[in-house]
N, C-alpha and C positions, 0 to 999 in steps of 0.2 A: 479529496478525501473521494477514496474510492472503495465502495466496498465488493466484496466480492466472494464467490462460492462456486467450487469448482468449474470456473470455464479457463485452464489456464492458455490457452493462446488468443482469445479475446482480449484477457487481462494484456496478454504479451501484445497485442496488435494496440491496444488502447494507451499504455506507457509507450512504447519505440515512438508513437505520433506524439504524443505527448511532450517528450524530451526532444524530438525535433522542432518540436512545434514552439520550444518557444525562446522569447526576445532575448537576444544577447544581451546581458548584464544585468537580468532581471533576476534578482532572489528570488526562489520558489523550491518550496518541497512541496512530494505528494507523499502521502501516508495510506499505502492499501488494507486494507483490514479485513481478512478470510474470516468470516463467519460459517465455520464447522465445516470448511470441508477437508474434502479427502488427503490424505498424507501426501504431499508433493505434491500438492497441486499450486504453489509459489516456485516454486522448483527454477524454470523457465525465466519467471521474472526474476527471482533472485539472480540468475546467470544474467539478464541483461541490464541488469541495475548495476554487477558488477562489474563487465564487461565496458560498458560505456561512463563508468563514473557516476549514475544519475543521482539527480538529489533524490532519491526515495524510500521510505522506508515502508517495512513488511510485519504487519502484526498481523496475529493471529488470538481467536477467541473460540469459544463455542457457540454451537449456533443459537444466537439470539433471532436474529433476522437483519434486516440491511437498515433501520431505522438506529439500532443499537450501535451496527457495527459505526455508521456516519456519528455517530454521538462518539463514539472511542476513538475515532478520528481529529473530531472538532477538538474533542478534549486533548488531545497531544499535540497539538498543532502551535507553532506558535506566532503565524504572520497575525497583520490586522485583520487582511480579508480571508475569509474561505469561501473555497469553489467546489461544488462539489460535481462529480460526474460516475457515470455509471461504467461499469467494466467491460464496455460491448460499443464503448463511442471511442470516434475516431474523430482528432481533430485536428481546425485547420492554422495555419502559422498565424502568427501572433496571439492565438486564443487568450491564453493566463494575461495577457500584457491588456488586451482588447476589455478584457472582464475587469480589470482595474481601473482602468482609465474612466470609463463608464462610472463606477464604484467612486472617483473620486469629484469627478464634473457633475454627479448627482447627490449631492449629501441628503441621507433620508431614506434613500431608494435600495432597492435590491434589483438586480438583472437577469434575466432569463436569458438564454441565448438559442439561437434556430436547432433543431433536431429534424433529420430529414434521413433520407433511405438511402442505400446506396442504388447503383442503375442495377445492379444484379437482381436485387430485388422485383423490380416493373415488369420481371421478363415473361410473369405469366399475367393472367387474367386478373388472380385473386393478389397476386402481389401488387399490378398497380390501380385495385381497387382501395387496397389500403393503403395505400400511397395517396392516394388522391383525399380519402379522408383524412388522413393526418393532415397533407398541405394543407386542410379549409384554413386551420388555425393561423399559419403562415399567411397564406391568400390574405384574409380578412385585416393583416396588420402592415404586410411590410410597404406598400405606398407612402405609407408614414412613419418611414425609420424607424428610429428609437422613440419609445415610444411607451407610455402606459398599458397595463393591460391585467386584466383579470386571473391569467392562464400560470401555473409554473410548474416546473420540473425540475426533479433534486438531479437529473440526469446532466442538465444543464444551468448551475446556477450560480451564484455568486453573490455573497454581502457581507458586509460588516461580522469580524468577528464577536466585536461587544453585544452587537445586535441577537447574536445566535444566544451568546453567553445570557442574556437578560431574559430571554425565551424558555431558556432551559434545553434548549435541544430537539429535537427531533420527540415526537411519543413513542416508547416503545412498548405500545399498548399494541402499534398496529402490526402484530408478526412477519406480517407480508407485503412483499412490496405494492405499494398503490395507498394513494389517500393518504400516506404520512407528509408530502410535500404542502399539498392543501391544507391539510391539520394548520401544517407549522405557517400557512402564509392568512389564515382566517384569524392565529394571535397576533400576526404580525401587524396585518392591517388593522386589529383593535389598538395597536401600540402607532399610528399614525403613518408603517412603513407604506412605500410605495411600492410597488414590483415593477418593472420597464420590463419592454419587450425587444432586443434587438436582433433583427432578423441579419444582419452580418457577421454575429459571432458563432460560425456554423462547425455540428460535431455531427457526424454520420451517426445513424446507430445499424451496429449489425447484429439485425436481433432474428430471435430464435425464435420467435412466433412468425412464421414465415407461408405457411398454410393456414387453411380455413380452419380444422378442428385445433389444432394448435394457438390459432389467436382467438377462437371461441373458447378455448380452457384459460387463456389470461383473460378473457372480459368476465369467466363466469369470479377468478380470483378476484379481480378488482371491484367485484358488486360484492364482495365478501367487507371489502374494507371501506366502501362506500357505504354500506348500514354501521358499521361502526364508527364513521366521521360524521351518520346523521347523526345515532344517538349522541354522541358527543356533543355537537351543536347542533340541534334541529331545528332551529331558526336564520341559522346565517347556512349551514348544506347549501352547496350550487347543485344538490344532486337529490335532493329532497323530492322533486315531482318524480324521481326516476325509482325512488324506493317508492312510493304510494299508488303508482302505474306498476307494480309487480308483486304489492303486499298481496294476501289472503285476500278475499273478497269481504268488502266491509259495507256495513250501510251509506248509504250518501252515494255507491258507487251508479255512475248510467250504464244504460243497456248497455251503450259500446265497448265500455270500460271491462265491464263484466263477461261482456263478446269476447273479447283481448286477453282475458286473465284466462278464462277456459281455451281458448286456444292454444296458447301457448303453453299451458297447464298439459296440456294431449300432445304437443309436438317436445316439449320437457321429458319424454320419457324414451327411452333406447330405442324404441320404434323409431318414436318420431324424427328425432333426432338423426337417427340413419338414413330415414329418408330423407328428409331436406339434405344433408350430404351428397347422398347420390342425385339429387335431382341438381344439385350445383357440380356436381362431375359431369353430370349430363347438359345442362347449359353451355358450360365451357366448353366443350366438346363441337355445341350446335352455332351459340349465337356468345363468343367470348366480348366481351367488352359491354354488352349489350343491356339495359335499364330490367330487361326481367333477369338475366344472372347478377345485376346488383342487387337486386331485389329479395334474391335466393337469399344472400349472404348477408343484407339487413334481417334478412327472420330467422339466419341461424344465428346470427349475432343478440338476437332481441333476447331469444332463450335461452342464449346461455346467460346474460344478462339473468333473465328471470330465475335460473335457477341459481344463481349467486346470492340473488337478494333476497330468495326463501331461507335457503342457508345462512344467509350472512343473520337474517331477523329469528332464525332458530342457535346459532351461538351467540348472537348480540342483545338477549331479551332488556338488554336494558344499557346506560352509561359508562357501565367497569370499564 
């Protein structure tokens, strides 16, 4: 299942890699759901499917968000297992077969594959920072091979179709990409499902958020979904602490938390954000890859999250 919107070149690369990586003799089908993309955005993918005779179905719907697009694809799927993939992922050889073998060998489990970044991302100081932050998850798991994890990502995820149907799919109230997979995992865990991480089933993420401003915008948007997840599952949300740390001042906040909230509030203004970006640019020239530069990146990201949490609390005042 691949949701997409207005990324025709990335989708083309994703489908080409998926077709090339398919195990000989394996019966599979990919369903691409275009979620309100521009007219013609599936044309290149359609030409690829026709020229290679690929088992790919292309669907379109009015814009309802990636959760709804994934649900539509899952409803139309006929296989016993579902594999969810984003439209900017380049998979490795044997990708689908490895997912299926892991599911078969571990009944009652779902499988999350590894997501990493292309070498091109790591050619800038910020790209190296971002890659290192992301790889912390993998580094914490890699030594133990296939293993249980608390992490999940619908960008590289497989599960039995029967589990997905029993859970009712993704919560389509998550209109943005972010936390719909975590929310599904919370409901799955409540039914006794275990989630495994396979560090050997690799997909390369050809991401758009390759600069500090773009990455901050993504973190702001993710924080909106974090708030909705917390509203729906206040006692289970893994990001509850993030919400509390960035919520408006409250009775019981210690002096340190008050100071941090006030500082983030000041830096969240337009001049404050501009200052942080300017400091980051200067630090990259003078001391790239230094602890100082990384701290400035951290500050900019924390301010983006602060903005997203505050906006999310206004947008999601309750659990609806």
